[in-house]
C-alpha positions as CSV (number, residue, x, y, z in Angstrom):
1,M,-0.1,0.3,-0.2
2,S,1.2,3.4,-0.9
3,F,0.0,7.0,-0.3
4,S,2.0,10.2,-1.4
5,G,0.7,14.2,-1.7
6,T,1.9,17.7,-1.0
7,R,2.0,19.3,1.6
8,G,2.6,23.1,1.8
9,D,5.8,22.5,-0.2
10,R,6.8,19.5,0.7
11,I,6.2,16.3,-0.6
12,F,5.5,13.0,0.9
13,Y,5.5,9.3,0.2
14,H,4.5,6.1,2.7
15,R,4.7,2.9,1.6
16,A,3.8,-0.2,4.1
17,I,3.6,-4.4,2.8
18,L,3.1,-6.8,4.4
19,L,6.1,-9.4,5.4
20,C,5.7,-13.0,6.7
21,R,5.2,-14.1,10.2
22,D,2.9,-11.6,10.9
23,A,5.1,-8.6,10.7
24,A,5.4,-5.4,8.1
25,A,7.4,-2.7,6.5
26,H,7.4,0.5,6.1
27,F,8.7,4.1,5.1
28,L,7.7,7.6,5.3
29,I,10.2,10.2,3.3
30,E,9.6,13.7,3.1
31,Y,11.4,16.6,1.2
32,P,11.0,20.1,-0.4
33,Q,9.9,20.0,-3.5
34,S,12.5,21.7,-4.3
35,I,14.8,18.8,-4.7
36,S,11.9,16.1,-6.0
37,R,13.8,15.9,-9.0
38,Q,17.1,14.5,-7.1
39,M,14.7,12.0,-4.8
40,N,12.6,10.8,-7.7
41,A,16.1,8.8,-8.3
42,F,16.2,7.5,-4.2
43,V,12.5,6.9,-3.7
44,G,11.6,4.2,-6.9
45,P,15.1,2.4,-6.0
46,L,13.9,2.6,-2.3
47,V,9.8,1.5,-3.3
48,E,11.5,-1.9,-4.9
49,S,13.9,-2.6,-2.1
50,L,11.1,-2.9,0.5
51,K,10.4,-6.3,0.2
52,P,9.9,-10.0,2.4
53,A,13.6,-11.3,3.2
54,A,14.5,-14.3,0.4
55,G,12.9,-17.7,1.7
56,C,10.0,-15.9,3.3
57,V,6.7,-16.4,2.1
58,A,4.3,-13.6,2.4
59,S,1.2,-13.2,4.5
60,P,-2.2,-14.5,3.3
61,E,-4.7,-11.6,2.1
62,S,-6.8,-12.0,5.8
63,A,-5.6,-12.3,9.3
64,P,-6.3,-15.7,11.4
65,N,-9.0,-16.4,13.6
66,A,-8.4,-15.7,17.2
67,N,-8.2,-18.5,18.7
C-alpha cells in the first residue's frame, strides 16, 4: 500500500508491505518540492527494495481467526 501527496511546499511518500509471520515493514519520506527531481532517483529504488526477506512466504490476504 502506498500513499503520496503534498503538504504545503513538501512532498511525502508512505509505503507499507506485509511480511511473513504477521509482520509489516514501512517507510515514510518527506522532502521539499525543490529537490523532487533528485529524490525521484532515490525513492524508486527504495520502493523496489522494500520486500520480504529471501525464503519468506508472503502473509495471507486475511488475518487468521482469533483463538
